C-alpha positions as CSV (number, residue, x, y, z in Angstrom):
1,M,69.6,-11.9,-1.6
2,V,67.6,-8.4,-1.8
3,Q,68.5,-8.6,-5.8
4,T,66.5,-11.8,-5.9
5,N,63.8,-10.4,-3.9
6,T,63.9,-7.4,-5.7
7,Q,63.2,-9.6,-9.3
8,A,60.8,-11.5,-7.3
9,L,58.6,-8.3,-6.9
10,Q,58.7,-6.9,-10.1
11,A,55.6,-6.8,-11.8
12,K,54.9,-9.9,-14.1
13,P,54.5,-9.5,-17.6
14,V,50.7,-9.7,-18.7
15,N,49.5,-12.3,-21.7
16,F,46.9,-10.1,-22.9
17,K,46.0,-12.8,-25.4
18,L,45.8,-15.3,-23.2
19,L,43.6,-13.1,-20.6
20,L,41.2,-12.6,-23.9
21,L,40.9,-16.2,-24.5
22,R,40.4,-16.9,-20.9
23,F,37.5,-14.4,-20.5
24,R,35.9,-14.9,-23.9
25,T,32.6,-15.8,-22.7
26,I,32.3,-13.1,-20.6
27,I,33.2,-10.6,-23.2
28,A,30.8,-12.6,-25.8
29,L,27.9,-12.4,-23.5
30,L,28.8,-8.5,-22.9
31,A,29.1,-7.9,-26.5
32,I,26.0,-9.7,-27.2
33,V,24.0,-7.5,-24.5
34,V,25.1,-4.5,-26.0
35,I,24.0,-5.7,-29.5
36,F,20.3,-6.9,-28.8
37,S,20.0,-3.5,-26.3
38,F,20.7,-1.4,-29.5
39,L,18.1,-3.4,-31.8
40,S,15.4,-3.8,-29.5
41,S,14.0,-1.2,-27.1
42,T,12.3,-4.0,-24.8
43,F,15.5,-6.1,-24.6
44,L,17.1,-4.6,-21.3
45,T,13.7,-4.2,-19.4
46,V,13.2,-6.5,-16.3
47,E,10.1,-8.4,-17.5
48,N,12.6,-9.4,-20.7
49,I,15.9,-10.1,-18.7
50,L,13.4,-12.3,-16.1
51,L,12.0,-14.5,-19.2
52,M,15.5,-15.3,-20.7
53,T,16.7,-15.8,-17.1
54,R,14.0,-18.3,-17.3
55,H,14.5,-19.7,-20.5
56,V,18.4,-19.7,-20.2
57,A,18.0,-21.9,-16.7
58,I,16.5,-25.0,-18.8
59,N,20.1,-25.1,-20.7
60,A,21.8,-24.2,-17.7
61,F,21.0,-27.2,-15.9
62,L,21.8,-29.5,-18.5
63,A,25.3,-27.4,-18.9
64,I,26.0,-28.0,-15.5
65,G,25.6,-31.6,-15.8
66,M,27.3,-31.8,-19.1
67,T,30.4,-30.0,-17.6
68,F,30.7,-32.7,-14.7
69,V,30.7,-35.6,-17.6
70,I,32.9,-33.7,-20.1
71,I,35.5,-32.9,-17.6
72,S,35.5,-36.7,-16.4
73,G,36.4,-37.7,-19.8
74,G,32.9,-38.5,-21.2
75,I,30.3,-37.0,-23.3
76,D,26.3,-37.5,-22.7
77,L,24.3,-37.1,-25.7
78,S,21.1,-38.4,-23.9
79,V,20.3,-35.2,-22.5
80,G,17.8,-34.0,-24.1
81,S,15.8,-37.7,-24.6
82,I,16.0,-37.6,-20.5
83,L,14.5,-34.4,-20.4
84,G,11.5,-35.4,-22.8
85,L,11.2,-38.7,-20.8
86,S,10.9,-37.3,-17.7
87,G,8.4,-34.9,-18.2
88,M,6.3,-37.6,-19.7
89,V,6.8,-39.3,-16.8
90,V,5.1,-36.4,-14.6
91,G,2.7,-35.7,-17.3
92,A,1.2,-39.5,-16.9
93,L,1.4,-39.3,-13.1
94,I,-0.7,-36.1,-12.8
95,D,-3.1,-37.1,-15.6
96,V,-3.7,-40.4,-15.4
97,G,-2.3,-41.7,-12.1
98,I,-1.1,-45.2,-11.7
99,P,-3.7,-47.5,-12.9
100,L,-4.4,-50.8,-11.1
101,R,-6.3,-52.8,-13.1
102,M,-6.9,-55.7,-10.4
103,F,-7.8,-53.8,-7.9
104,G,-10.3,-51.6,-9.9
105,V,-8.3,-48.3,-8.5
106,V,-6.1,-45.3,-9.7
107,I,-3.4,-43.9,-7.3
108,Y,-2.5,-40.4,-7.6
109,L,0.5,-39.1,-6.2
110,R,1.0,-35.6,-4.4
111,T,2.9,-33.1,-6.7
112,W,5.9,-33.0,-4.3
113,F,6.8,-36.7,-4.7
114,I,5.7,-36.5,-8.8
115,V,8.5,-34.1,-8.7
116,I,10.9,-36.5,-6.8
117,V,10.3,-39.2,-9.0
118,G,10.5,-37.5,-12.2
119,I,13.9,-36.4,-11.2
120,V,14.9,-40.0,-9.8
121,V,13.5,-41.6,-13.4
122,G,16.6,-38.9,-14.6
123,G,18.9,-40.4,-12.4
124,L,18.3,-44.0,-13.2
125,I,18.7,-43.2,-16.7
126,G,21.8,-41.5,-16.0
127,A,23.0,-44.7,-13.9
128,V,22.1,-47.0,-17.0
129,N,24.6,-45.1,-18.9
130,G,27.2,-45.1,-16.5
131,L,27.2,-48.9,-16.0
132,V,27.2,-49.4,-19.7
133,I,30.2,-47.4,-20.4
134,T,32.3,-48.5,-17.2
135,K,31.0,-52.1,-16.9
136,L,30.7,-53.0,-20.4
137,N,33.4,-50.7,-21.8
138,V,31.1,-49.0,-24.1
139,A,32.9,-45.6,-25.6
140,P,30.5,-43.0,-23.9
141,F,29.7,-41.2,-27.4
142,I,27.9,-44.6,-28.6
143,A,26.2,-45.4,-25.2
144,T,24.9,-42.0,-24.9
145,L,24.0,-42.0,-28.4
146,G,21.9,-45.3,-28.0
147,M,19.9,-44.0,-25.2
148,L,19.2,-41.4,-26.6
149,Y,17.0,-43.1,-28.7
150,V,15.8,-45.4,-26.0
151,A,14.6,-42.6,-23.8
152,R,13.2,-40.9,-26.8
153,G,11.3,-44.0,-27.8
154,L,9.9,-44.6,-24.1
155,A,8.6,-41.1,-24.0
156,L,6.4,-41.5,-27.4
157,L,5.3,-44.9,-26.1
158,S,4.1,-43.6,-22.9
159,S,1.2,-42.3,-24.7
160,N,1.3,-43.5,-28.4
161,G,2.9,-40.0,-29.1
162,A,0.4,-38.2,-27.8
163,T,0.5,-34.6,-25.6
164,F,-0.5,-35.0,-21.7
165,P,-2.4,-32.2,-21.4
166,F,-4.0,-29.7,-18.7
167,L,-1.5,-30.6,-15.6
168,D,-3.1,-28.5,-13.3
169,G,-4.3,-31.3,-11.4
170,D,-7.3,-32.0,-9.4
171,P,-7.9,-30.8,-5.8
172,A,-10.0,-33.7,-5.0
173,L,-6.9,-35.6,-6.0
174,G,-4.3,-34.0,-4.0
175,N,-1.8,-33.5,-6.8
176,T,-2.5,-29.8,-7.6
177,G,0.3,-26.8,-7.7
178,F,2.5,-28.6,-10.2
179,P,2.7,-25.4,-12.6
180,W,4.1,-23.6,-9.6
181,L,7.6,-24.8,-10.3
182,G,7.5,-23.5,-13.8
183,E,5.8,-20.4,-13.4
184,G,5.8,-19.2,-9.8
185,N,7.5,-16.7,-8.2
186,I,9.7,-16.2,-5.0
187,L,9.8,-12.4,-3.9
188,N,8.8,-11.7,-7.6
189,I,11.5,-13.8,-8.9
190,P,10.8,-17.0,-10.8
191,V,11.2,-20.2,-8.8
192,S,13.6,-21.4,-11.8
193,I,15.7,-19.0,-11.3
194,W,16.3,-19.6,-7.6
195,L,16.5,-23.3,-8.2
196,L,19.3,-22.6,-11.0
197,A,21.0,-20.6,-8.1
198,V,20.7,-23.2,-5.8
199,V,22.2,-25.9,-8.1
200,G,24.6,-23.8,-9.4
201,L,25.9,-23.1,-6.0
202,I,26.4,-26.4,-4.6
203,A,27.6,-27.8,-8.3
204,V,30.2,-25.2,-7.6
205,F,30.8,-26.2,-4.2
206,V,31.2,-30.0,-5.1
207,A,33.5,-29.3,-8.1
208,K,36.1,-27.2,-6.2
209,R,36.0,-27.9,-2.5
210,T,34.9,-31.7,-2.4
211,R,37.0,-34.6,-2.5
212,F,34.5,-36.3,-5.6
213,G,34.8,-32.9,-7.5
214,R,38.6,-33.0,-7.2
215,H,38.2,-36.8,-8.3
216,V,36.4,-36.1,-11.6
217,Y,38.9,-33.3,-12.4
218,A,42.0,-36.3,-12.0
219,A,39.7,-38.7,-13.4
220,G,39.5,-36.4,-16.8
221,G,43.1,-35.2,-16.7
222,N,45.0,-38.8,-16.7
223,E,43.1,-41.4,-16.0
224,R,46.4,-43.6,-15.2
225,A,47.5,-41.1,-12.7
226,A,44.4,-41.0,-10.7
227,Q,44.5,-44.8,-11.0
228,L,47.5,-44.7,-9.3
229,S,46.8,-42.4,-6.8
230,G,44.0,-44.6,-5.5
231,V,40.8,-42.6,-7.4
232,R,37.9,-45.1,-8.0
233,V,37.6,-43.5,-12.0
234,K,35.1,-45.7,-13.3
235,S,33.0,-45.2,-10.1
236,I,33.6,-41.2,-10.7
237,R,33.0,-41.8,-14.1
238,A,29.6,-43.6,-13.3
239,S,28.4,-41.1,-10.9
240,V,28.5,-38.0,-13.1
241,Y,26.2,-39.6,-15.7
242,V,24.1,-39.7,-12.5
243,I,24.1,-35.9,-11.8
244,S,23.6,-35.5,-16.0
245,G,20.5,-37.4,-15.6
246,A,18.9,-35.8,-12.3
247,L,19.8,-32.4,-13.7
248,S,18.4,-33.4,-17.2
249,A,15.1,-34.6,-15.6
250,L,14.8,-31.2,-13.4
251,S,15.0,-29.4,-16.9
252,G,12.2,-31.6,-18.3
253,L,10.1,-30.9,-14.9
254,I,10.4,-27.1,-15.8
255,I,9.5,-27.1,-19.2
256,T,6.7,-29.2,-18.6
257,S,5.6,-27.2,-15.4
258,Q,5.8,-23.9,-17.6
259,L,3.8,-25.5,-20.6
260,V,1.4,-26.9,-18.4
261,A,1.7,-30.1,-20.8
262,A,3.7,-33.0,-21.3
263,H,5.2,-33.6,-25.2
264,P,7.0,-36.4,-26.0
265,A,9.2,-34.4,-28.5
266,S,10.3,-31.9,-25.4
267,G,14.0,-32.1,-25.5
268,E,15.0,-32.6,-28.8
269,T,18.5,-31.2,-30.0
270,Y,19.0,-29.7,-26.2
271,E,22.2,-31.6,-25.8
272,L,23.6,-29.8,-28.4
273,N,22.8,-26.6,-26.4
274,A,24.5,-28.0,-23.4
275,I,27.5,-29.2,-25.2
276,A,27.7,-25.8,-26.8
277,A,27.3,-23.8,-23.4
278,A,30.0,-26.3,-21.5
279,V,32.5,-25.6,-24.4
280,L,31.7,-22.1,-24.5
281,G,32.4,-21.8,-21.0
282,G,35.9,-22.9,-21.4
283,T,35.5,-26.9,-20.9
284,S,38.0,-29.0,-22.9
285,L,36.3,-31.8,-24.9
286,M,39.4,-33.6,-24.1
287,G,38.6,-33.9,-20.3
288,G,40.0,-32.3,-16.8
289,R,39.6,-29.0,-18.0
290,G,36.5,-26.7,-17.0
291,T,34.5,-24.5,-14.5
292,I,30.5,-24.6,-13.6
293,G,30.6,-20.8,-13.6
294,G,32.1,-20.9,-17.1
295,S,29.3,-23.2,-18.3
296,I,26.2,-21.2,-16.6
297,I,27.5,-18.2,-18.4
298,G,28.0,-20.3,-21.8
299,A,24.2,-21.2,-21.0
300,F,23.6,-17.5,-20.6
301,V,25.4,-16.7,-24.1
302,I,23.3,-19.6,-26.0
303,G,20.1,-18.8,-24.3
304,I,20.7,-14.7,-24.8
305,L,21.5,-15.4,-28.1
306,G,18.5,-17.0,-29.1
307,D,16.0,-15.0,-27.7
308,G,17.6,-12.0,-28.9
309,L,17.7,-13.2,-32.7
310,V,13.9,-13.6,-31.4
311,M,13.2,-10.0,-30.8
312,V,14.7,-9.2,-33.6
313,G,12.8,-11.2,-36.4
314,V,15.7,-13.8,-37.3
315,S,13.9,-16.8,-38.5
316,D,14.4,-19.9,-37.0
317,F,16.4,-21.2,-40.0
318,W,18.9,-18.5,-39.9
319,Q,19.0,-19.3,-35.9
320,R,20.2,-22.5,-36.3
321,V,23.4,-21.7,-38.9
322,I,23.9,-18.9,-35.8
323,K,24.2,-21.4,-33.0
324,G,26.2,-23.9,-35.2
325,L,28.9,-21.7,-36.4
326,V,28.9,-20.3,-32.5
327,I,29.7,-24.1,-31.5
328,I,32.3,-24.1,-34.0
329,V,33.7,-20.9,-33.2
330,A,33.8,-22.0,-29.5
331,V,36.1,-25.3,-29.9
332,A,38.4,-23.4,-32.1
333,I,38.8,-20.7,-29.7
334,D,39.6,-23.4,-26.9
335,Q,42.1,-25.2,-29.1
336,L,43.5,-21.3,-29.4
337,Q,43.8,-21.2,-26.0
338,I,45.5,-24.4,-25.2
339,N,47.9,-23.5,-27.6
340,A,48.7,-20.0,-26.5
341,S,48.8,-21.6,-23.2
342,H,51.6,-24.2,-24.2
343,V,53.2,-21.5,-26.0
344,A,53.3,-19.2,-22.8
345,A,54.8,-22.1,-20.6
346,I,57.2,-22.6,-23.2
347,Q,58.5,-19.1,-23.2
348,E,58.6,-19.0,-18.9
349,E,60.4,-22.4,-19.0
350,R,63.1,-20.8,-21.2
351,S,63.4,-16.8,-20.2
352,G,62.2,-18.1,-16.2
353,T,59.8,-15.4,-15.9
354,P,56.3,-16.7,-14.8
355,A,53.6,-16.0,-17.3
356,A,50.7,-14.5,-16.5
């Protein structure tokens, strides 16, 4: 018995390869920060850090929603279009209101209510995605690809392709204050950063500490086993698309607020940034594995990389090439981690020594 306890207390061998793969996102983020701090003297100034974090927040909201979807075993290609449509809905409500021609009046809503309407619109579109996928058994890739075109088309139709400008509102109509969402500060920190902190903490709590979060992982990890355990897989999968749609709408509202204008093309290709951030953060495209915190760090990698490339004068064309390579490398490294974990598990089984 003494010998057994002594062996159990012995230091476990550390698999450095697995550790490097597991913390790859943090290592990549630190490397990017170090490189660009040498290339640009203004990169690590407080003003630039806050500016970059504001940019990151937009992709981080998308990445959080995408993480829930991917963990559950799905994919959402419509997040960029939902972002654009929600922004146009808000822009229309502020700029032209709700015309009631039969009564000859126009209704203008309060700003706080307009924000809620914009988020609800995103959630409803996400609900449609979820219903099409779970009730009609349409593959998530196809269903959300179709919604990508539908939502973008509706955004263009809402203004015939034009922009809703000057969304400052009118004090007489009670719809002022919308720009504060994207440009305002609380304790000298942008509102969008506070929102990211709040949403991020809630998402982490939901994923790790709630029954819903556990069911999301179960649905993506092994659908059949989850069903036998009493998990309502279809309901869970429908719900994560609602979350993704609502967070996409929140991103759309922040962008629209920052620009003080709504453009129907806002958010084009943003779904790629969201997927890249989630995968960089360790979310498996096979489902069942991933963390909210990892995806937020992945969003920082994508966002800071993009801003850093702009600051050092890299052309937009090369930026697209680099981002594409980052996505490919991220997926390849994810596969390496899976393979390394399998090898470590086999070695542990053969030797009887727990792997790191």
